[in-house]
C-alpha positions as CSV (number, residue, x, y, z in Angstrom):
1,M,-15.3,211.2,133.6
2,I,-16.3,207.2,134.9
3,T,-13.7,207.2,138.1
4,T,-13.6,203.8,139.9
5,P,-12.8,203.4,143.6
6,L,-9.1,202.2,144.2
7,R,-8.9,199.5,146.4
8,K,-6.0,198.2,149.4
9,Q,-5.7,194.6,148.0
10,D,-7.3,192.5,145.8
11,N,-9.5,189.7,147.3
12,I,-8.8,186.4,146.3
13,V,-10.6,184.4,148.9
14,M,-14.1,186.6,147.7
15,G,-13.4,187.1,144.3
16,S,-13.2,182.9,143.9
17,M,-16.3,182.6,146.0
18,I,-17.6,184.8,143.6
19,C,-16.6,183.0,140.7
20,L,-18.2,179.7,142.3
21,I,-21.9,181.4,143.0
22,S,-21.9,182.8,139.1
23,Y,-21.5,178.9,138.2
24,F,-23.8,178.0,140.7
25,C,-26.0,180.0,139.7
26,I,-25.8,179.0,135.5
27,A,-26.2,175.9,136.5
28,A,-29.0,176.7,138.8
29,M,-30.2,178.7,135.6
30,A,-29.9,175.8,133.2
31,A,-31.7,173.0,134.9
32,C,-34.7,176.1,134.8
33,V,-34.5,176.2,131.2
34,K,-34.2,172.7,130.9
35,L,-37.9,172.2,133.3
36,I,-39.0,174.5,131.0
37,P,-41.4,173.2,127.6
38,H,-40.1,173.2,125.0
39,T,-42.9,175.5,123.2
40,I,-41.2,177.8,125.1
41,G,-39.0,180.1,122.4
42,V,-35.4,180.7,123.9
43,G,-36.5,184.7,122.9
44,T,-38.8,184.5,125.3
45,I,-36.4,182.8,128.3
46,L,-33.5,185.3,127.3
47,F,-36.4,188.4,127.7
48,C,-37.4,186.9,130.8
49,Q,-33.4,186.7,131.9
50,Y,-32.2,189.9,130.8
51,L,-35.5,191.3,132.6
52,V,-34.4,190.2,135.7
53,A,-30.9,191.3,135.3
54,L,-32.4,194.1,134.5
55,S,-34.8,195.0,137.7
56,L,-31.3,193.3,139.8
57,C,-29.3,196.6,138.7
58,L,-31.8,199.2,138.6
59,P,-32.0,200.3,142.2
60,S,-28.0,200.5,142.1
61,I,-28.8,202.6,138.3
62,L,-31.1,204.5,139.8
63,R,-29.2,205.2,143.5
64,Q,-25.8,206.6,141.1
65,G,-27.7,208.2,138.7
66,I,-27.9,207.4,135.3
67,F,-25.0,209.2,133.9
68,N,-23.0,206.7,135.4
69,L,-23.1,204.4,132.6
70,K,-21.7,207.0,130.3
71,T,-18.7,205.2,127.8
72,N,-17.2,206.4,125.5
73,K,-16.9,202.6,123.6
74,L,-20.1,202.4,123.3
75,P,-19.3,200.0,119.8
76,A,-17.2,197.7,121.9
77,H,-19.7,197.8,124.8
78,I,-22.1,196.9,122.1
79,L,-20.7,193.6,121.0
80,R,-20.2,192.6,124.3
81,D,-23.3,192.3,124.8
82,L,-24.6,190.7,121.0
83,S,-22.0,188.4,121.6
84,G,-23.3,187.5,125.1
85,I,-26.8,187.4,124.5
86,I,-25.6,185.2,121.0
87,A,-23.5,183.1,123.8
88,F,-26.5,182.4,126.4
89,A,-28.6,182.0,123.0
90,L,-26.6,179.1,121.9
91,F,-26.1,177.5,125.3
92,F,-30.2,177.7,125.8
93,L,-30.6,175.5,122.5
94,S,-28.2,173.2,123.2
95,L,-29.7,172.2,126.5
96,P,-32.4,169.9,124.8
97,S,-29.4,168.2,123.2
98,L,-26.6,167.8,126.2
99,S,-26.7,166.8,129.6
100,L,-26.8,169.0,131.7
101,T,-23.5,168.1,133.2
102,N,-21.9,168.8,129.9
103,A,-23.3,171.9,128.6
104,V,-22.5,173.6,132.5
105,V,-19.2,172.1,132.1
106,L,-19.0,173.4,128.2
107,R,-20.4,176.2,129.4
108,S,-17.3,177.0,132.2
109,T,-14.8,176.7,129.3
110,T,-15.1,181.0,128.8
111,P,-12.0,181.1,130.5
112,F,-9.9,179.5,128.6
113,W,-10.9,180.7,125.4
114,I,-10.4,184.4,126.1
115,P,-7.0,184.5,125.9
116,I,-7.4,182.7,122.5
117,I,-9.6,184.9,121.1
118,L,-7.6,187.6,122.2
119,L,-4.2,186.4,120.7
120,V,-5.8,185.9,117.0
121,W,-8.4,189.3,117.7
122,Q,-5.9,191.8,119.3
123,G,-2.6,189.5,118.2
124,N,-2.0,189.6,121.9
125,R,0.7,187.8,123.5
126,V,0.0,184.5,125.7
127,S,2.4,183.1,128.5
128,K,4.0,179.8,128.1
129,S,3.1,178.9,132.0
130,L,-0.9,180.2,130.5
131,W,-0.5,177.8,127.7
132,G,0.2,175.3,130.4
133,S,-3.1,176.3,131.9
134,I,-5.1,175.7,129.3
135,F,-4.4,172.8,127.6
136,V,-4.7,171.3,131.5
137,G,-8.0,172.9,131.9
138,F,-9.2,171.1,128.0
139,I,-8.0,167.9,128.9
140,G,-10.0,168.0,132.6
141,I,-12.4,168.8,130.3
142,I,-12.1,165.7,128.0
143,L,-12.4,164.1,130.7
144,I,-15.5,164.9,132.0
145,V,-17.5,165.7,129.0
146,K,-15.9,162.0,128.0
147,P,-17.1,162.8,124.2
148,S,-18.4,159.5,122.1
149,T,-16.9,158.5,118.9
150,S,-19.5,156.1,118.1
151,G,-20.2,157.5,114.9
152,Y,-22.6,160.0,115.2
153,F,-22.4,163.6,115.4
154,N,-24.5,165.6,118.6
155,I,-25.5,168.9,118.0
156,G,-25.3,170.3,121.0
């Protein structure tokens, strides 16, 4: 059984900083991927990305022991892993067709989609205030991305 240490209090500032650093890292990664020649495939980029992630996690895994990774929800973990790989692959595939700004902004809409997916998939209720936040968030995304209606469809 895996136990998680209890937190004395949630640290909103630290959590916000970690989120900001995460978005910065995704933007930096996207910029690097845009600089890579188009002859290098998405599979190679994904392999290198996950190799770097594994090398960063490996010291912690070795220190705590491999048995700390035991789970009772293996199918859910596999589904999450596959959806994450597919999401990054599609993100990398969209980069040649979109500006870096639009790609990163659209990638950052993930928190807006999670309650909607949970509503459809598991029937979880979504509060009215959360619906309002999602709506305002999507309006902000539309204002930033400024989608065009000039008669073409950008597959990116």
